[in-house]
Backbone as numpy.savetxt, mean C-alpha at the origin, in Angstrom:
# Nx Ny Nz CAx CAy CAz Cx Cy Cz
-1.18 13.75 23.77 -0.84 13.29 22.47 -0.38 14.45 21.69
0.81 14.41 21.05 1.24 15.58 20.35 0.51 15.70 18.96
0.53 16.93 18.48 -0.15 17.28 17.21 0.40 16.50 16.09
1.64 16.25 16.05 2.33 15.54 14.97 1.80 14.11 15.03
1.70 13.44 16.10 1.24 11.99 16.32 -0.13 11.92 15.86
-0.96 12.84 16.22 -2.32 12.89 15.87 -2.53 13.01 14.37
-1.75 13.80 13.68 -1.76 13.93 12.19 -1.32 12.68 11.62
-0.31 12.13 12.15 0.16 10.88 11.55 -0.93 9.71 11.65
-1.50 9.61 12.77 -2.52 8.57 12.98 -3.93 8.85 12.11
-4.15 10.20 11.90 -5.21 10.51 11.04 -4.89 10.14 9.59
-3.74 10.60 9.21 -3.35 10.09 7.67 -3.32 8.75 7.55
-2.76 7.91 8.48 -2.69 6.57 8.33 -4.01 5.82 8.46
-4.93 6.41 9.23 -6.25 5.82 9.26 -6.99 5.88 7.83
-6.73 7.03 7.15 -7.45 7.21 5.79 -6.70 6.23 4.91
-5.46 6.07 4.89 -4.78 4.97 4.08 -5.20 3.66 4.44
-5.40 3.36 5.61 -5.87 1.94 6.13 -7.26 1.67 5.58
-8.18 2.74 5.62 -9.45 2.59 5.09 -9.44 2.33 3.67
-8.63 3.11 2.89 -8.56 2.82 1.41 -8.14 1.44 1.05
-7.01 0.88 1.81 -6.45 -0.42 1.61 -7.51 -1.48 2.13
-8.19 -1.24 3.06 -9.24 -2.26 3.58 -10.42 -2.23 2.62
-10.68 -1.11 2.09 -11.93 -1.01 1.06 -11.60 -1.91 -0.18
-10.34 -1.78 -0.63 -9.92 -2.54 -1.80 -9.80 -3.95 -1.43
-9.33 -4.36 -0.32 -9.11 -5.77 0.04 -10.52 -6.48 0.33
-11.48 -5.71 0.93 -12.71 -6.29 1.11 -13.56 -6.40 -0.22
-13.35 -5.47 -1.09 -14.03 -5.69 -2.47 -13.39 -6.92 -3.11
-12.18 -7.04 -3.18 -11.53 -8.14 -3.79 -11.86 -9.50 -3.08
-12.09 -9.35 -1.77 -12.49 -10.69 -1.13 -13.95 -10.93 -1.33
-14.77 -10.00 -1.51 -16.21 -10.13 -1.90 -16.44 -10.73 -3.28
-15.59 -10.24 -4.24 -15.67 -10.85 -5.54 -14.88 -12.09 -5.67
-14.38 -12.61 -4.59 -13.73 -13.94 -4.51 -12.45 -14.00 -5.37
-11.72 -12.78 -5.42 -10.35 -12.81 -6.08 -9.20 -13.05 -5.07
-9.33 -12.76 -3.83 -8.34 -12.87 -2.91 -8.97 -13.44 -1.58
-8.09 -14.22 -0.96 -8.57 -14.92 0.39 -7.83 -14.41 1.47
-8.31 -14.63 2.70 -7.79 -14.07 3.90 -6.38 -14.53 4.16
-6.06 -15.69 3.70 -4.59 -16.19 3.97 -3.65 -15.30 3.16
-4.09 -14.93 2.00 -3.08 -14.02 1.07 -3.03 -12.72 1.78
-4.16 -12.21 2.39 -4.20 -10.82 3.12 -3.22 -10.90 4.30
-3.31 -12.03 4.98 -2.54 -12.14 6.14 -1.03 -12.37 5.90
-0.76 -13.04 4.76 0.60 -13.28 4.49 1.36 -12.21 3.63
0.63 -11.39 2.96 1.20 -10.27 2.16 0.83 -8.92 2.66
-0.44 -8.54 2.63 -0.82 -7.21 2.90 -0.77 -6.78 4.34
-1.05 -7.63 5.27 -0.92 -7.37 6.62 0.55 -7.02 7.06
1.44 -7.80 6.63 2.92 -7.37 6.96 3.25 -6.00 6.37
2.78 -5.78 5.11 3.18 -4.50 4.46 2.55 -3.36 5.30
1.26 -3.57 5.81 0.62 -2.47 6.57 1.32 -2.39 7.91
1.77 -3.39 8.53 2.40 -3.33 9.93 3.72 -2.72 9.71
4.54 -3.02 8.80 5.87 -2.35 8.61 5.68 -0.72 8.33
4.72 -0.52 7.43 4.54 0.93 7.06 3.97 1.64 8.33
3.12 1.07 9.04 2.63 1.68 10.21 3.74 1.94 11.14
4.60 0.93 11.42 5.76 1.12 12.36 6.66 2.28 11.88
6.90 2.32 10.59 7.71 3.31 10.01 7.07 4.76 10.23
5.87 4.76 10.07 5.15 6.14 10.21 5.17 6.70 11.64
5.11 5.71 12.64 5.28 6.15 14.01 6.65 6.64 14.33
7.67 6.21 13.61 9.02 6.74 13.81 9.36 7.97 12.87
8.32 8.55 12.25 8.67 9.77 11.52 8.62 9.48 10.01
8.29 8.44 9.57 8.22 8.12 8.13 6.94 8.21 7.45
6.15 9.12 7.78 4.72 9.15 7.42 4.64 9.29 5.85
5.46 10.05 5.17 5.42 10.19 3.70 5.62 8.76 3.08
6.74 8.06 3.60 7.03 6.79 3.07 5.95 5.83 3.21
5.35 5.79 4.49 4.26 4.69 4.63 3.08 4.92 3.84
2.72 6.21 3.58 1.49 6.46 2.88 1.62 6.14 1.44
2.88 6.54 0.80 3.08 6.09 -0.50 3.21 4.64 -0.79
3.92 3.89 0.15 4.12 2.56 0.05 2.82 1.82 0.12
1.93 2.14 1.09 0.69 1.45 1.27 -0.31 1.65 0.07
-0.32 2.88 -0.38 -1.19 3.24 -1.46 -0.74 2.56 -2.78
0.56 2.39 -3.02 1.06 1.74 -4.13 0.81 0.27 -4.08
0.89 -0.33 -2.93 0.52 -1.75 -2.74 -0.87 -1.98 -3.05
-1.79 -1.12 -2.71 -3.24 -1.20 -2.91 -3.54 -1.06 -4.40
-2.83 -0.11 -5.03 -2.93 0.13 -6.49 -2.40 -1.11 -7.28
-1.29 -1.66 -6.75 -0.77 -2.79 -7.48 -1.68 -4.02 -7.46
-2.36 -4.17 -6.36 -3.37 -5.24 -6.26 -4.57 -4.99 -7.19
-4.96 -3.76 -7.19 -6.07 -3.37 -8.05 -5.77 -3.53 -9.69
-4.54 -3.22 -9.96 -3.95 -3.38 -11.37 -3.87 -4.86 -11.75
-3.49 -5.70 -10.75 -3.41 -7.16 -10.99 -4.71 -7.65 -11.25
-5.75 -7.28 -10.44 -7.10 -7.73 -10.60 -7.56 -7.43 -11.95
-7.46 -6.09 -12.33 -7.95 -5.57 -13.63 -7.25 -6.35 -14.86
-5.89 -6.56 -14.70 -5.22 -7.28 -15.78 -5.81 -8.67 -15.84
-6.09 -9.36 -14.82 -6.73 -10.63 -14.84 -8.08 -10.57 -15.44
-8.88 -9.57 -15.16 -10.12 -9.48 -15.71 -10.17 -9.31 -17.21
-9.13 -8.49 -17.63 -8.94 -8.23 -19.07 -8.62 -9.52 -19.77
-7.74 -10.35 -19.21 -7.20 -11.53 -19.86 -8.35 -12.62 -20.00
-9.41 -12.62 -19.39 -10.49 -13.54 -19.60 -10.20 -14.86 -18.99
-10.58 -15.83 -19.77 -10.45 -17.31 -19.31 -9.03 -17.69 -19.03
-8.09 -17.04 -19.78 -6.62 -17.63 -19.69 -5.73 -16.62 -18.99
-5.88 -16.18 -17.71 -4.94 -15.34 -17.05 -3.50 -15.87 -17.06
-2.66 -14.96 -17.15 -1.18 -15.26 -17.01 -0.51 -14.60 -15.73
0.67 -14.69 -15.61 1.28 -14.04 -14.39 1.70 -12.51 -14.67
1.21 -11.96 -15.76 1.54 -10.55 -15.92 0.93 -9.71 -14.93
-0.27 -10.03 -14.41 -0.93 -9.26 -13.45 -0.12 -9.26 -12.05
0.37 -10.40 -11.64 1.13 -10.52 -10.56 2.47 -9.69 -10.66
3.10 -9.85 -11.94 4.30 -9.08 -12.18 4.12 -7.65 -12.01
2.97 -7.05 -12.53 2.66 -5.67 -12.39 2.44 -5.28 -10.90
1.83 -6.22 -10.16 1.73 -5.97 -8.69 3.14 -5.77 -8.13
3.98 -6.61 -8.45 5.37 -6.61 -7.86 6.09 -5.27 -8.32
5.80 -4.93 -9.55 6.34 -3.53 -10.03 5.82 -2.47 -9.18
4.50 -2.48 -8.84 3.87 -1.40 -8.13 4.45 -1.36 -6.72
4.73 -2.62 -6.13 5.24 -2.58 -4.80 6.73 -1.95 -4.75
7.62 -2.37 -5.77 8.83 -1.86 -5.71 8.92 -0.39 -6.10
8.02 0.08 -6.94 7.87 1.38 -7.26 7.37 2.16 -6.11
6.47 1.77 -5.35 6.04 2.31 -4.11 7.10 2.45 -3.06
7.96 1.48 -3.07 9.04 1.48 -2.03 9.98 2.54 -2.47
10.46 2.64 -3.72 11.47 3.58 -4.21 10.86 4.98 -3.98
9.62 5.16 -4.53 9.06 6.48 -4.40 8.77 6.96 -3.01
8.45 6.05 -2.11 8.22 6.32 -0.71 9.52 6.83 -0.09
10.57 6.14 -0.31 11.97 6.52 0.14 12.25 7.95 -0.42
12.01 8.14 -1.73 12.47 9.42 -2.22 11.66 10.49 -1.70
10.34 10.37 -1.67 9.37 11.39 -1.02 9.68 11.58 0.46
10.11 10.68 1.18 10.44 10.69 2.53 11.73 11.64 2.77
12.63 11.36 1.87 13.92 12.08 1.91 13.62 13.47 1.62
12.92 13.85 0.59 12.54 15.08 0.24 11.76 15.87 1.35
10.85 15.15 1.93 10.01 15.71 3.02 10.85 16.01 4.23
11.74 15.16 4.51 12.78 15.31 5.68 13.68 16.62 5.45
14.14 16.66 4.23 15.04 17.77 3.89 14.22 19.13 4.12
13.03 19.16 3.67 12.24 20.40 3.76 12.04 20.79 5.20
11.78 19.75 6.07 11.63 20.02 7.43 12.88 20.51 8.11
13.96 20.15 7.63 15.30 20.61 8.27 15.53 22.08 7.88
15.16 22.44 6.65 15.39 23.74 6.17 14.72 24.86 6.77
């Protein structure tokens, strides 16, 4: 196995552990269920992992971390709203997903340009 592939797998393993820890915590506090994880966060993880295997490590790390942060922010907003939660937490989650996508693409392009130089 090449050194680059080993580094990619190590990096993605750390990101996966962070995402899994957040998802497990939110599952334990009964905020999220397994069907939501399977429908939303598993496809995000699979797509990012596939992209990282094809050389997009920076994109995949940024995208998955922003997806995890978005879920945490959504949870915190709902906690702060108390008994009457609104959709503002979910909106912030989507903003974090889109921001992670855009920043991931930008950082990947910068990273690719540095490698070429």
